[in-house]
N, C-alpha and C positions, 0 to 999 in steps of 0.2 A: 259706529266709531270705535278706535281701542280702549280698552277700559282703562282710565287713569290709574296709576298704583295706589292712591289713597283709599279708591273705591273698590279694588278688587275685595277687602273682606266682606264688603255688604252682598256683592256677587255671589262670592262663596257660601255665605250664609242665608240665601236666598232672601234677603230683603231686596235687592233690586234683580230685576229680570235682565235689564238692558240699560247700556248707557245710551241716549239718544242724542245729546249733542251739547255744546257749551253753549251757556246763556250768557254769562257775562263773568268778567274778571276785574275785581277792585283791591281796593288797598287792603281789605281783610281777608277774602276768601274770594274762589272761583265757585262759581253757581252752575250746574249741569241739571238738565231734564233728563231724567230716567223714567224709565217703565217700571212699574211696581204691580204684575197679574196685567188687568185692563187699566189699570190707574198711571198717569202719568203725573209725576211729582218731581220737587226739587230736591236735589242734594248739595248743599253748601259746605263746600271742602275749606276749613280754613287754614290760610297760611301759616308756617310755624312762623314763631316770633321775630327771628332776625330777617325774615323774609318779607314782612310787615310794616308800612309805613305809617299807618296808625299808631300814635303814640298811647300807651298805657296811661295816661296821666295819671296823676296821682288826685287830682279833683274827682277825677269818674269813679276811684275806685273807694273813695272818701264813704264811710257810711253802710258799705255791706258787711254784710254778718256771715263768718266763718264757722261753720258749726262744731268743728274739732276743733278743740286747743291745742293739738300737737300741730296742726296745719297753720292753725294762726301765728303759733312762737315762729316756725319754718318759715314763713311769709315774711316775716320781720326782719329776719336777715339775708344776706347776700350769698348764700349757701346755693350750690346746685341744685339741692333738692328743694330749697325754700324757692329756686324761679322757677322750677318746673311746677310746685304747688301755685303759685300766683299766677302762671300762665293757665293752670288747668281752672282755675277760679274763675277769672277772665273768659276764657271761651264756655263755660257753663252758666256764665251770667246770661246771655242771650237764650239760652235753651230755657232758663227760670223764669228770665222775665216773657217768654212767649206763651209759656203756661200760665203764667199767672195773669197776664191781660187776655187769654181766649177767653178764660175761667169769668174774668171781668166785664166781659161782652164787646170789649176792644177788636176792633177790625184789624187783626195782624195772620199770618199763615198758620195753619195747624200744625205744631209741631208733632212729628210720627215718631222720631227716635233719636238718638246722640248716641255714636259709635264710633270711637277713635279720633275726634276733632273732625268728626263730620255728622253734620244735623240733616235729618232726611225731612221733608215739610212739603205741607200741600203747596201745589202750584197753582197759583193764581193767573186765570185765564181770563180771555177775553169773551166776545160773544161769539168769536170763531173757535174757541176751545185752543188757541194760541195763547203763548206767554203774554200778561197783559203788560202793556207797557208803562216807562216811569210816567212820573207827572211832568215830568221837565220836556218829556217828547209826544206831550199832547196839547193841540193849540186849543185855545177854551174860547168861547162868546162870553161877553160880561155876564149875562146870566147865569151861565153853566158855572163860570168861576167864583162867583157869589155862591153858588149851591155847594161847589166842593169846598170852598172855604168855611163854609157852616158845617160841614161833614168834619172836616178836619179837627178844628175847634172842640167838635164833641167829640172825636178820640183823644184828643189831647187832656180833656176833662175828666173822661174815664179813666184813665191813665193815670192820671194823677189822684184822682178817688180811689185808687186801688193801689197809690203810694208810689209810683215809680213817673219818673220825667224821661223822655225819649234823651236830651243832651247832646242829639248832632240831626235832629230834623231838619229837612230840606225838600226841595221838589226831586232830588237824585235818592231820596228813599221812600218815596211813598209812591205805588201802583196806583193804576187805574182799571177796575176790571166794570161790568156792565152795573153794578150798584154802586160804585164811587170810589174813593180812595182807601187803600190798604196801606198800614204803617208796617214798613221791613227795616232792616238790618239794627236791631237792639244790643250789641256785646258793651256798650257803654252806655246801659239804662242807668237812671241815675236814683239811689233812695232818698225820695223827697226829704223823709223826717230827719234823716240822718246826715245829710251832707250840706255842708256851708256855703256853695255854689248853687244849691238848686234852683232860687228864685231867678239868679242870675241865666241860669241855664232855661228853665221855662219860659224866660221872656223872650230869651233868643231864638227859641224853636217858634214860639208865637208870631216872633217879628218876621222870622225868615218865611214863613207862609203869609204873612199879609204881604210883606214885598212881591212874593210870587204872582200870588193872584192880584194883588196891587196892579200889575202891568196889563191886566185884561179889563180890571174894574177898579179903575182910581178912585171912588168912593171908599173903598176897604181900606186905603193907606193914612185916612181919617180916623181911624177905629184905635181903639186903645183897649183889646181883649186880655193881655199877658196881665196887666196889673190889677185887673178885672176879677182873674182867675185866683191869681196867686191871695187877693185880698180874701176871698170866698174861703179859700184853703187854710190859711192863717188863722180866721175866726173859726173854724170847724163847721163853715156851713155849706160848703162843696160837696155836692153828692154826683152821682154819676149822670144824675137828670138834670143837674143845675142849667136854668136858663141864662143866658148872657144878654146884656145889654149893646156891649161894644164900646161902652164911659165908664171913666172911671174920674171919679174928683179928687185931684191930686191936693194934698196939704201944703197949701201956701203960707201957712204960719212961719214966723223965724222963731229960729230957735232962742230962747235966753238964755244966753253965754253966761251971764252971771250966777244963776241957777244951777248950770251945769257944773261951772269950775268950784261952784260950794259943793256940790254933791262929790267931786272928786277930791275936795279937800277933805270932807267930811271921812269919806274911804280910807284917805293916806291917812290920818290920824288916829284912826279907827287901828288900821294894820298895825301902826306904830305901839299903841298900847298895847295890843295884842303881845308883840315882840317884845316890849319891854317885862309886861307880866310872865312871858316865857322864861325869861333870863333869870328873872327873880326864884322863880320857882325852880330851875336849876341849880342854883346858889344854894338855895335851901335842901 
């Protein structure tokens, strides 16, 4: 096929020998199967910001660290340079997440390079060497659904143990090869320790997987892995190999409203006293 404009620099530099075909086109990017020597790989071409439908929501970017202070200041402003820096940071987030998760043993495509908004990575293949199907395109038996559900949960746990949450996990961004599920599409990966929405996003990821696999194995719908995983994480007891039960004991105790109001009143009184002391010090 004709080489797409965005892939031409990789061909010119010898990173890609041939563009075979377009594999998919989504809200974030277009993915092509390319030949690099004797190997087939994927080239993910991120769409320009104005052409993407996925919103770079503040909740996803919260907690992401920017190493360069000048870049951080620029990103906080609405200047053209600041918007470009924010766009670059958004695109680099998936690359950084892939390297981090691969090192942690999470089943993700191996990243092989990132050039001018194009991510070159391993092609996840099926038993015939063709591009692996998405989970949404695979029909499962109840036993296979339970097996894959357990494998996906294990990947979610390993991700969280590495400090990240997918944030948009569904049957549309999980591939299935001969060994089972592989997690893909991570531009919105969330920093678990620095994001106020981290718990909600983790629970949503787990719930999406429960509902999908529950279509084939209804007994999975009664499980409660999300809160169990988060409780282990909050207590510092989560590890990459944590064993889960699927059960979680919910707190059924009613809140003591009187005690809560007393704490609020005490805090308010303490703040008033602090302000009074400040006024006195200023007068002196």
